[in-house]
Gaussian input, Z-matrix of N, CA and C with variables (Angstrom, degrees):
# hf/3-21g

backbone

0 1
 N
 C     1     B1
 C     2     B2     1     A1
 N     3     B3     2     A2     1     D1
 C     4     B4     3     A3     2     D2
 C     5     B5     4     A4     3     D3
 N     6     B6     5     A5     4     D4
 C     7     B7     6     A6     5     D5
 C     8     B8     7     A7     6     D6
 N     9     B9     8     A8     7     D7
 C    10    B10     9     A9     8     D8
 C    11    B11    10    A10     9     D9
 N    12    B12    11    A11    10    D10
 C    13    B13    12    A12    11    D11
 C    14    B14    13    A13    12    D12
 N    15    B15    14    A14    13    D13
 C    16    B16    15    A15    14    D14
 C    17    B17    16    A16    15    D15
 N    18    B18    17    A17    16    D16
 C    19    B19    18    A18    17    D17
 C    20    B20    19    A19    18    D18
 N    21    B21    20    A20    19    D19
 C    22    B22    21    A21    20    D20
 C    23    B23    22    A22    21    D21
 N    24    B24    23    A23    22    D22
 C    25    B25    24    A24    23    D23
 C    26    B26    25    A25    24    D24
 N    27    B27    26    A26    25    D25
 C    28    B28    27    A27    26    D26
 C    29    B29    28    A28    27    D27
 N    30    B30    29    A29    28    D28
 C    31    B31    30    A30    29    D29
 C    32    B32    31    A31    30    D30
 N    33    B33    32    A32    31    D31
 C    34    B34    33    A33    32    D32
 C    35    B35    34    A34    33    D33
 N    36    B36    35    A35    34    D34
 C    37    B37    36    A36    35    D35
 C    38    B38    37    A37    36    D36
 N    39    B39    38    A38    37    D37
 C    40    B40    39    A39    38    D38
 C    41    B41    40    A40    39    D39
 N    42    B42    41    A41    40    D40
 C    43    B43    42    A42    41    D41
 C    44    B44    43    A43    42    D42
 N    45    B45    44    A44    43    D43
 C    46    B46    45    A45    44    D44
 C    47    B47    46    A46    45    D45
 N    48    B48    47    A47    46    D46
 C    49    B49    48    A48    47    D47
 C    50    B50    49    A49    48    D48
 N    51    B51    50    A50    49    D49
 C    52    B52    51    A51    50    D50
 C    53    B53    52    A52    51    D51
 N    54    B54    53    A53    52    D52
 C    55    B55    54    A54    53    D53
 C    56    B56    55    A55    54    D54
 N    57    B57    56    A56    55    D55
 C    58    B58    57    A57    56    D56
 C    59    B59    58    A58    57    D57
 N    60    B60    59    A59    58    D58
 C    61    B61    60    A60    59    D59
 C    62    B62    61    A61    60    D60
 N    63    B63    62    A62    61    D61
 C    64    B64    63    A63    62    D62
 C    65    B65    64    A64    63    D63
 N    66    B66    65    A65    64    D64
 C    67    B67    66    A66    65    D65
 C    68    B68    67    A67    66    D66
 N    69    B69    68    A68    67    D67
 C    70    B70    69    A69    68    D68
 C    71    B71    70    A70    69    D69
 N    72    B72    71    A71    70    D70
 C    73    B73    72    A72    71    D71
 C    74    B74    73    A73    72    D72
 N    75    B75    74    A74    73    D73
 C    76    B76    75    A75    74    D74
 C    77    B77    76    A76    75    D75
 N    78    B78    77    A77    76    D76
 C    79    B79    78    A78    77    D77
 C    80    B80    79    A79    78    D78
 N    81    B81    80    A80    79    D79
 C    82    B82    81    A81    80    D80
 C    83    B83    82    A82    81    D81
 N    84    B84    83    A83    82    D82
 C    85    B85    84    A84    83    D83
 C    86    B86    85    A85    84    D84
 N    87    B87    86    A86    85    D85
 C    88    B88    87    A87    86    D86
 C    89    B89    88    A88    87    D87
 N    90    B90    89    A89    88    D88
 C    91    B91    90    A90    89    D89
 C    92    B92    91    A91    90    D90
 N    93    B93    92    A92    91    D91
 C    94    B94    93    A93    92    D92
 C    95    B95    94    A94    93    D93
 N    96    B96    95    A95    94    D94
 C    97    B97    96    A96    95    D95
 C    98    B98    97    A97    96    D96
 N    99    B99    98    A98    97    D97
 C   100   B100    99    A99    98    D98
 C   101   B101   100   A100    99    D99
 N   102   B102   101   A101   100   D100
 C   103   B103   102   A102   101   D101
 C   104   B104   103   A103   102   D102
 N   105   B105   104   A104   103   D103
 C   106   B106   105   A105   104   D104
 C   107   B107   106   A106   105   D105
 N   108   B108   107   A107   106   D106
 C   109   B109   108   A108   107   D107
 C   110   B110   109   A109   108   D108
 N   111   B111   110   A110   109   D109
 C   112   B112   111   A111   110   D110
 C   113   B113   112   A112   111   D111
 N   114   B114   113   A113   112   D112
 C   115   B115   114   A114   113   D113
 C   116   B116   115   A115   114   D114
 N   117   B117   116   A116   115   D115
 C   118   B118   117   A117   116   D116
 C   119   B119   118   A118   117   D117
 N   120   B120   119   A119   118   D118
 C   121   B121   120   A120   119   D119
 C   122   B122   121   A121   120   D120
 N   123   B123   122   A122   121   D121
 C   124   B124   123   A123   122   D122
 C   125   B125   124   A124   123   D123
 N   126   B126   125   A125   124   D124
 C   127   B127   126   A126   125   D125
 C   128   B128   127   A127   126   D126
 N   129   B129   128   A128   127   D127
 C   130   B130   129   A129   128   D128
 C   131   B131   130   A130   129   D129
 N   132   B132   131   A131   130   D130
 C   133   B133   132   A132   131   D131
 C   134   B134   133   A133   132   D132
 N   135   B135   134   A134   133   D133
 C   136   B136   135   A135   134   D134
 C   137   B137   136   A136   135   D135
 N   138   B138   137   A137   136   D136
 C   139   B139   138   A138   137   D137
 C   140   B140   139   A139   138   D138
 N   141   B141   140   A140   139   D139
 C   142   B142   141   A141   140   D140
 C   143   B143   142   A142   141   D141
 N   144   B144   143   A143   142   D142
 C   145   B145   144   A144   143   D143
 C   146   B146   145   A145   144   D144
 N   147   B147   146   A146   145   D145
 C   148   B148   147   A147   146   D146
 C   149   B149   148   A148   147   D147
 N   150   B150   149   A149   148   D148
 C   151   B151   150   A150   149   D149
 C   152   B152   151   A151   150   D150
 N   153   B153   152   A152   151   D151
 C   154   B154   153   A153   152   D152
 C   155   B155   154   A154   153   D153
 N   156   B156   155   A155   154   D154
 C   157   B157   156   A156   155   D155
 C   158   B158   157   A157   156   D156
 N   159   B159   158   A158   157   D157
 C   160   B160   159   A159   158   D158
 C   161   B161   160   A160   159   D159
 N   162   B162   161   A161   160   D160
 C   163   B163   162   A162   161   D161
 C   164   B164   163   A163   162   D162
 N   165   B165   164   A164   163   D163
 C   166   B166   165   A165   164   D164
 C   167   B167   166   A166   165   D165
 N   168   B168   167   A167   166   D166
 C   169   B169   168   A168   167   D167
 C   170   B170   169   A169   168   D168
 N   171   B171   170   A170   169   D169
 C   172   B172   171   A171   170   D170
 C   173   B173   172   A172   171   D171
 N   174   B174   173   A173   172   D172
 C   175   B175   174   A174   173   D173
 C   176   B176   175   A175   174   D174
 N   177   B177   176   A176   175   D175
 C   178   B178   177   A177   176   D176
 C   179   B179   178   A178   177   D177
 N   180   B180   179   A179   178   D178
 C   181   B181   180   A180   179   D179
 C   182   B182   181   A181   180   D180
 N   183   B183   182   A182   181   D181
 C   184   B184   183   A183   182   D182
 C   185   B185   184   A184   183   D183
 N   186   B186   185   A185   184   D184
 C   187   B187   186   A186   185   D185
 C   188   B188   187   A187   186   D186
 N   189   B189   188   A188   187   D187
 C   190   B190   189   A189   188   D188
 C   191   B191   190   A190   189   D189
 N   192   B192   191   A191   190   D190
 C   193   B193   192   A192   191   D191
 C   194   B194   193   A193   192   D192
 N   195   B195   194   A194   193   D193
 C   196   B196   195   A195   194   D194
 C   197   B197   196   A196   195   D195
 N   198   B198   197   A197   196   D196
 C   199   B199   198   A198   197   D197
 C   200   B200   199   A199   198   D198
 N   201   B201   200   A200   199   D199
 C   202   B202   201   A201   200   D200
 C   203   B203   202   A202   201   D201
 N   204   B204   203   A203   202   D202
 C   205   B205   204   A204   203   D203
 C   206   B206   205   A205   204   D204
 N   207   B207   206   A206   205   D205
 C   208   B208   207   A207   206   D206
 C   209   B209   208   A208   207   D207
 N   210   B210   209   A209   208   D208
 C   211   B211   210   A210   209   D209
 C   212   B212   211   A211   210   D210
 N   213   B213   212   A212   211   D211
 C   214   B214   213   A213   212   D212
 C   215   B215   214   A214   213   D213
 N   216   B216   215   A215   214   D214
 C   217   B217   216   A216   215   D215
 C   218   B218   217   A217   216   D216
 N   219   B219   218   A218   217   D217
 C   220   B220   219   A219   218   D218
 C   221   B221   220   A220   219   D219
 N   222   B222   221   A221   220   D220
 C   223   B223   222   A222   221   D221
 C   224   B224   223   A223   222   D222
 N   225   B225   224   A224   223   D223
 C   226   B226   225   A225   224   D224
 C   227   B227   226   A226   225   D225
 N   228   B228   227   A227   226   D226
 C   229   B229   228   A228   227   D227
 C   230   B230   229   A229   228   D228
 N   231   B231   230   A230   229   D229
 C   232   B232   231   A231   230   D230
 C   233   B233   232   A232   231   D231
 N   234   B234   233   A233   232   D232
 C   235   B235   234   A234   233   D233
 C   236   B236   235   A235   234   D234
 N   237   B237   236   A236   235   D235
 C   238   B238   237   A237   236   D236
 C   239   B239   238   A238   237   D237
 N   240   B240   239   A239   238   D238
 C   241   B241   240   A240   239   D239
 C   242   B242   241   A241   240   D240
 N   243   B243   242   A242   241   D241
 C   244   B244   243   A243   242   D242
 C   245   B245   244   A244   243   D243
 N   246   B246   245   A245   244   D244
 C   247   B247   246   A246   245   D245
 C   248   B248   247   A247   246   D246
 N   249   B249   248   A248   247   D247
 C   250   B250   249   A249   248   D248
 C   251   B251   250   A250   249   D249
 N   252   B252   251   A251   250   D250
 C   253   B253   252   A252   251   D251
 C   254   B254   253   A253   252   D252
 N   255   B255   254   A254   253   D253
 C   256   B256   255   A255   254   D254
 C   257   B257   256   A256   255   D255
 N   258   B258   257   A257   256   D256
 C   259   B259   258   A258   257   D257
 C   260   B260   259   A259   258   D258
 N   261   B261   260   A260   259   D259
 C   262   B262   261   A261   260   D260
 C   263   B263   262   A262   261   D261
 N   264   B264   263   A263   262   D262
 C   265   B265   264   A264   263   D263
 C   266   B266   265   A265   264   D264
 N   267   B267   266   A266   265   D265
 C   268   B268   267   A267   266   D266
 C   269   B269   268   A268   267   D267
 N   270   B270   269   A269   268   D268
 C   271   B271   270   A270   269   D269
 C   272   B272   271   A271   270   D270
 N   273   B273   272   A272   271   D271
 C   274   B274   273   A273   272   D272
 C   275   B275   274   A274   273   D273

   B1=1.4473
   B2=1.5305
   B3=1.3279
   B4=1.4680
   B5=1.5254
   B6=1.3163
   B7=1.4585
   B8=1.5279
   B9=1.3261
   B10=1.4645
   B11=1.5093
   B12=1.3273
   B13=1.4602
   B14=1.5141
   B15=1.3251
   B16=1.4597
   B17=1.5222
   B18=1.3142
   B19=1.4550
   B20=1.5182
   B21=1.3194
   B22=1.4619
   B23=1.5199
   B24=1.3191
   B25=1.4519
   B26=1.5094
   B27=1.3215
   B28=1.4594
   B29=1.5259
   B30=1.3239
   B31=1.4629
   B32=1.5203
   B33=1.3281
   B34=1.4558
   B35=1.5191
   B36=1.3104
   B37=1.4639
   B38=1.5294
   B39=1.3173
   B40=1.4652
   B41=1.5224
   B42=1.3044
   B43=1.4627
   B44=1.5162
   B45=1.2360
   B46=1.4653
   B47=1.5330
   B48=1.2369
   B49=1.4735
   B50=1.5297
   B51=1.2970
   B52=1.4575
   B53=1.5279
   B54=1.3122
   B55=1.4613
   B56=1.5202
   B57=1.3182
   B58=1.4647
   B59=1.5341
   B60=1.3162
   B61=1.4602
   B62=1.5231
   B63=1.3253
   B64=1.4618
   B65=1.5218
   B66=1.3234
   B67=1.4631
   B68=1.5231
   B69=1.3288
   B70=1.4634
   B71=1.5190
   B72=1.3180
   B73=1.4599
   B74=1.5205
   B75=1.3193
   B76=1.4645
   B77=1.5177
   B78=1.3290
   B79=1.4627
   B80=1.5252
   B81=1.3014
   B82=1.4580
   B83=1.5209
   B84=1.3153
   B85=1.4609
   B86=1.5195
   B87=1.3198
   B88=1.4660
   B89=1.5337
   B90=1.3321
   B91=1.4744
   B92=1.5220
   B93=1.3198
   B94=1.4554
   B95=1.5288
   B96=1.3556
   B97=1.4616
   B98=1.5239
   B99=1.3326
   B100=1.4650
   B101=1.5194
   B102=1.3262
   B103=1.4665
   B104=1.5215
   B105=1.3358
   B106=1.4635
   B107=1.5166
   B108=1.3365
   B109=1.4632
   B110=1.5207
   B111=1.3245
   B112=1.4583
   B113=1.5137
   B114=1.3279
   B115=1.4640
   B116=1.5249
   B117=1.3246
   B118=1.4651
   B119=1.5216
   B120=1.3431
   B121=1.4548
   B122=1.5265
   B123=1.3274
   B124=1.4605
   B125=1.5292
   B126=1.3023
   B127=1.4675
   B128=1.5307
   B129=1.3370
   B130=1.4678
   B131=1.5235
   B132=1.3306
   B133=1.4633
   B134=1.5178
   B135=1.3395
   B136=1.4650
   B137=1.5298
   B138=1.3209
   B139=1.4617
   B140=1.5260
   B141=1.3229
   B142=1.4607
   B143=1.5120
   B144=1.3388
   B145=1.4653
   B146=1.5304
   B147=1.3137
   B148=1.4577
   B149=1.5247
   B150=1.3343
   B151=1.4628
   B152=1.5233
   B153=1.3283
   B154=1.4623
   B155=1.5198
   B156=1.3156
   B157=1.4567
   B158=1.5221
   B159=1.3172
   B160=1.4612
   B161=1.5077
   B162=1.3233
   B163=1.4569
   B164=1.5142
   B165=1.3282
   B166=1.4561
   B167=1.5204
   B168=1.3240
   B169=1.4646
   B170=1.5234
   B171=1.3174
   B172=1.4628
   B173=1.5261
   B174=1.3315
   B175=1.4612
   B176=1.5167
   B177=1.3370
   B178=1.4600
   B179=1.5226
   B180=1.3416
   B181=1.4622
   B182=1.5254
   B183=1.3362
   B184=1.4605
   B185=1.5252
   B186=1.3321
   B187=1.4598
   B188=1.5179
   B189=1.3403
   B190=1.4622
   B191=1.5192
   B192=1.3416
   B193=1.4595
   B194=1.5215
   B195=1.3370
   B196=1.4571
   B197=1.5091
   B198=1.3492
   B199=1.4631
   B200=1.5173
   B201=1.3315
   B202=1.4542
   B203=1.5267
   B204=1.3248
   B205=1.4603
   B206=1.5227
   B207=1.3391
   B208=1.4613
   B209=1.5159
   B210=1.3230
   B211=1.4587
   B212=1.5366
   B213=1.3283
   B214=1.4649
   B215=1.5281
   B216=1.3342
   B217=1.4624
   B218=1.5320
   B219=1.3266
   B220=1.4604
   B221=1.5256
   B222=1.3302
   B223=1.4662
   B224=1.5277
   B225=1.3229
   B226=1.4697
   B227=1.5317
   B228=1.3449
   B229=1.4746
   B230=1.5260
   B231=1.3257
   B232=1.4575
   B233=1.5263
   B234=1.3270
   B235=1.4695
   B236=1.5196
   B237=1.3407
   B238=1.4685
   B239=1.5270
   B240=1.3569
   B241=1.4633
   B242=1.5229
   B243=1.3563
   B244=1.4608
   B245=1.5156
   B246=1.3395
   B247=1.4676
   B248=1.5189
   B249=1.3411
   B250=1.4652
   B251=1.5196
   B252=1.3300
   B253=1.4614
   B254=1.5248
   B255=1.3269
   B256=1.4509
   B257=1.5207
   B258=1.3560
   B259=1.4751
   B260=1.5315
   B261=1.3144
   B262=1.4531
   B263=1.5296
   B264=1.3235
   B265=1.4708
   B266=1.5321
   B267=1.3183
   B268=1.4510
   B269=1.5238
   B270=1.3184
   B271=1.4668
   B272=1.5097
   B273=1.3112
   B274=1.4686
   B275=1.4690
   A1=108.79
   A2=117.18
   A3=119.05
   A4=111.57
   A5=115.65
   A6=120.52
   A7=108.65
   A8=116.38
   A9=119.12
   A10=109.95
   A11=115.76
   A12=122.14
   A13=111.03
   A14=115.48
   A15=122.41
   A16=104.91
   A17=116.99
   A18=120.24
   A19=110.81
   A20=116.14
   A21=120.67
   A22=108.14
   A23=116.02
   A24=121.55
   A25=109.46
   A26=116.39
   A27=121.49
   A28=108.63
   A29=116.72
   A30=120.46
   A31=109.93
   A32=115.54
   A33=122.12
   A34=109.27
   A35=117.53
   A36=122.34
   A37=112.89
   A38=117.12
   A39=121.46
   A40=113.85
   A41=118.62
   A42=119.99
   A43=112.35
   A44=120.81
   A45=133.59
   A46=122.68
   A47=127.99
   A48=129.22
   A49=111.14
   A50=116.71
   A51=121.96
   A52=108.73
   A53=116.79
   A54=120.51
   A55=108.33
   A56=117.29
   A57=118.53
   A58=113.94
   A59=118.91
   A60=118.86
   A61=111.02
   A62=113.89
   A63=120.98
   A64=107.77
   A65=116.40
   A66=121.82
   A67=108.86
   A68=116.52
   A69=122.99
   A70=110.83
   A71=116.19
   A72=122.09
   A73=107.93
   A74=116.82
   A75=120.67
   A76=107.69
   A77=116.43
   A78=121.08
   A79=110.62
   A80=115.62
   A81=122.47
   A82=107.02
   A83=116.08
   A84=121.86
   A85=109.43
   A86=118.12
   A87=120.11
   A88=112.67
   A89=117.36
   A90=120.14
   A91=109.19
   A92=115.62
   A93=120.78
   A94=107.68
   A95=118.48
   A96=119.51
   A97=111.28
   A98=115.68
   A99=121.31
   A100=110.23
   A101=115.55
   A102=120.66
   A103=109.41
   A104=116.14
   A105=121.51
   A106=114.49
   A107=118.54
   A108=121.05
   A109=109.75
   A110=116.93
   A111=121.22
   A112=112.02
   A113=116.17
   A114=122.15
   A115=107.81
   A116=116.06
   A117=120.73
   A118=107.67
   A119=116.45
   A120=119.29
   A121=112.39
   A122=117.45
   A123=122.69
   A124=106.39
   A125=117.60
   A126=122.33
   A127=114.05
   A128=118.40
   A129=121.27
   A130=114.35
   A131=117.47
   A132=121.40
   A133=107.52
   A134=116.50
   A135=119.75
   A136=111.76
   A137=115.82
   A138=121.19
   A139=110.05
   A140=115.75
   A141=121.18
   A142=109.63
   A143=116.62
   A144=118.87
   A145=111.41
   A146=115.54
   A147=121.73
   A148=107.66
   A149=116.08
   A150=120.99
   A151=110.71
   A152=116.79
   A153=119.25
   A154=110.36
   A155=114.72
   A156=122.80
   A157=106.16
   A158=116.27
   A159=119.12
   A160=110.85
   A161=115.38
   A162=121.44
   A163=109.69
   A164=116.67
   A165=121.95
   A166=110.82
   A167=115.94
   A168=121.15
   A169=112.10
   A170=116.07
   A171=120.53
   A172=112.69
   A173=117.48
   A174=121.41
   A175=114.38
   A176=117.15
   A177=120.18
   A178=110.70
   A179=117.83
   A180=120.56
   A181=111.34
   A182=116.13
   A183=121.29
   A184=109.47
   A185=115.58
   A186=122.80
   A187=106.91
   A188=117.20
   A189=121.10
   A190=109.83
   A191=116.33
   A192=121.58
   A193=113.26
   A194=118.79
   A195=120.60
   A196=112.47
   A197=116.19
   A198=121.72
   A199=110.28
   A200=115.70
   A201=121.99
   A202=108.51
   A203=117.41
   A204=121.28
   A205=108.29
   A206=116.57
   A207=122.54
   A208=109.28
   A209=116.33
   A210=118.35
   A211=109.20
   A212=116.46
   A213=121.13
   A214=112.97
   A215=117.58
   A216=121.08
   A217=110.86
   A218=117.16
   A219=120.18
   A220=110.83
   A221=117.60
   A222=120.54
   A223=109.89
   A224=117.49
   A225=120.88
   A226=110.38
   A227=117.33
   A228=121.04
   A229=110.38
   A230=116.93
   A231=120.36
   A232=111.26
   A233=117.18
   A234=120.46
   A235=111.35
   A236=117.78
   A237=121.28
   A238=111.37
   A239=116.12
   A240=120.88
   A241=112.54
   A242=117.09
   A243=119.79
   A244=116.48
   A245=118.50
   A246=120.03
   A247=108.93
   A248=116.24
   A249=122.51
   A250=108.43
   A251=117.22
   A252=120.11
   A253=109.73
   A254=115.30
   A255=122.92
   A256=108.16
   A257=116.77
   A258=118.25
   A259=110.92
   A260=116.02
   A261=121.76
   A262=107.64
   A263=117.24
   A264=121.24
   A265=110.85
   A266=114.89
   A267=120.38
   A268=114.98
   A269=117.66
   A270=118.85
   A271=109.88
   A272=113.83
   A273=124.17
   A274=113.24
   D1=130.85
   D2=178.37
   D3=-73.93
   D4=168.42
   D5=173.52
   D6=-59.82
   D7=147.68
   D8=174.15
   D9=-144.28
   D10=160.75
   D11=-178.53
   D12=-97.20
   D13=140.01
   D14=167.27
   D15=-105.46
   D16=134.78
   D17=-179.04
   D18=-139.00
   D19=151.28
   D20=170.40
   D21=-152.65
   D22=163.33
   D23=-179.63
   D24=-104.72
   D25=129.54
   D26=176.76
   D27=-85.93
   D28=136.24
   D29=177.81
   D30=-117.09
   D31=154.74
   D32=-179.14
   D33=-99.07
   D34=125.07
   D35=-177.90
   D36=-58.88
   D37=-32.50
   D38=-172.67
   D39=-87.33
   D40=-4.16
   D41=-173.50
   D42=-117.12
   D43=31.43
   D44=166.67
   D45=66.82
   D46=33.48
   D47=-38.11
   D48=-82.74
   D49=147.47
   D50=176.61
   D51=-106.09
   D52=132.41
   D53=176.39
   D54=-69.98
   D55=129.56
   D56=-179.15
   D57=-115.60
   D58=-24.49
   D59=177.58
   D60=-162.61
   D61=156.59
   D62=174.97
   D63=-104.06
   D64=141.13
   D65=177.68
   D66=-116.95
   D67=136.06
   D68=-176.66
   D69=-128.79
   D70=147.28
   D71=171.40
   D72=-144.29
   D73=128.28
   D74=175.54
   D75=-90.23
   D76=126.96
   D77=-178.08
   D78=-124.18
   D79=157.35
   D80=176.95
   D81=-121.43
   D82=80.91
   D83=-179.36
   D84=-103.41
   D85=151.95
   D86=-179.15
   D87=-65.68
   D88=-27.02
   D89=177.75
   D90=-136.81
   D91=154.13
   D92=177.76
   D93=-94.34
   D94=133.20
   D95=178.90
   D96=-64.10
   D97=153.11
   D98=-179.97
   D99=-99.34
   D100=164.04
   D101=176.13
   D102=-55.11
   D103=135.28
   D104=178.71
   D105=91.37
   D106=-21.22
   D107=177.30
   D108=-73.66
   D109=151.93
   D110=178.80
   D111=-88.45
   D112=141.90
   D113=176.66
   D114=-127.01
   D115=125.55
   D116=177.74
   D117=-88.76
   D118=118.25
   D119=-175.58
   D120=-88.71
   D121=-24.90
   D122=175.02
   D123=-163.44
   D124=153.91
   D125=-172.60
   D126=-55.73
   D127=-40.23
   D128=-175.34
   D129=-84.01
   D130=-1.88
   D131=-178.78
   D132=-116.76
   D133=131.22
   D134=-177.10
   D135=-60.33
   D136=156.19
   D137=179.94
   D138=-64.32
   D139=141.98
   D140=179.56
   D141=-113.61
   D142=138.48
   D143=179.51
   D144=-72.17
   D145=145.26
   D146=177.68
   D147=-70.24
   D148=124.21
   D149=179.87
   D150=-81.71
   D151=-44.43
   D152=175.08
   D153=-159.02
   D154=160.62
   D155=178.92
   D156=-125.17
   D157=129.81
   D158=-178.56
   D159=-158.67
   D160=-147.89
   D161=-177.84
   D162=-131.37
   D163=139.17
   D164=177.87
   D165=-76.34
   D166=179.72
   D167=-178.73
   D168=-60.93
   D169=-30.90
   D170=-179.78
   D171=-83.62
   D172=-0.09
   D173=178.57
   D174=91.04
   D175=-4.76
   D176=179.52
   D177=-77.76
   D178=147.10
   D179=178.55
   D180=-63.09
   D181=147.15
   D182=-178.52
   D183=-143.03
   D184=135.43
   D185=175.90
   D186=-109.09
   D187=123.82
   D188=-177.21
   D189=-110.81
   D190=128.63
   D191=-177.23
   D192=-98.06
   D193=1.51
   D194=179.32
   D195=85.71
   D196=-150.01
   D197=-177.25
   D198=-100.87
   D199=137.35
   D200=-177.46
   D201=-132.76
   D202=135.15
   D203=176.62
   D204=-91.40
   D205=118.16
   D206=-179.77
   D207=-132.91
   D208=146.57
   D209=173.65
   D210=-91.22
   D211=174.48
   D212=-175.76
   D213=-62.00
   D214=-34.49
   D215=179.31
   D216=-65.44
   D217=-42.31
   D218=178.67
   D219=-65.24
   D220=-38.51
   D221=177.62
   D222=-65.12
   D223=-40.15
   D224=177.41
   D225=-60.97
   D226=-39.97
   D227=177.25
   D228=-62.62
   D229=-44.73
   D230=-179.90
   D231=-60.94
   D232=-41.28
   D233=178.94
   D234=-60.74
   D235=-35.70
   D236=177.36
   D237=-61.50
   D238=-30.46
   D239=-178.79
   D240=-92.78
   D241=10.67
   D242=173.93
   D243=99.47
   D244=2.22
   D245=177.05
   D246=-68.93
   D247=138.22
   D248=177.15
   D249=-104.59
   D250=148.18
   D251=179.32
   D252=-120.64
   D253=144.98
   D254=176.39
   D255=-132.87
   D256=122.30
   D257=178.32
   D258=-63.85
   D259=146.33
   D260=176.93
   D261=-93.59
   D262=134.53
   D263=-178.70
   D264=-54.83
   D265=138.96
   D266=176.58
   D267=83.40
   D268=-0.18
   D269=-179.38
   D270=-94.52
   D271=144.67
   D272=179.82
   D273=60.84

C-alpha cells in the first residue's frame, strides 16, 4: 500500500461553525481505512469515523474524516506529531 494522506477540517466553535483550517498527515499504514471506520488521530481525541475515501488533486489516495472541533492546544499537540495545517480561504 502506498503512502496516503489523512485529512480533516477544523471548525471554530464560536463561528456557527466556520471552517478555519485543514489538517493533513501522511501515513504509511498496511491498509487504508474504509468509509464509516473509526480513525484515532491522537490519544486524547476520540476516534473519528471516515467520511470518505478518494484521491487528492495529485492522484494520491486520501482519507477524509470530515469536520472536527478542536481547540488551539489540541492543534498544537497534533503539529508535534507531524500534522500539517492549511488555512481555508475566507476564514478568520
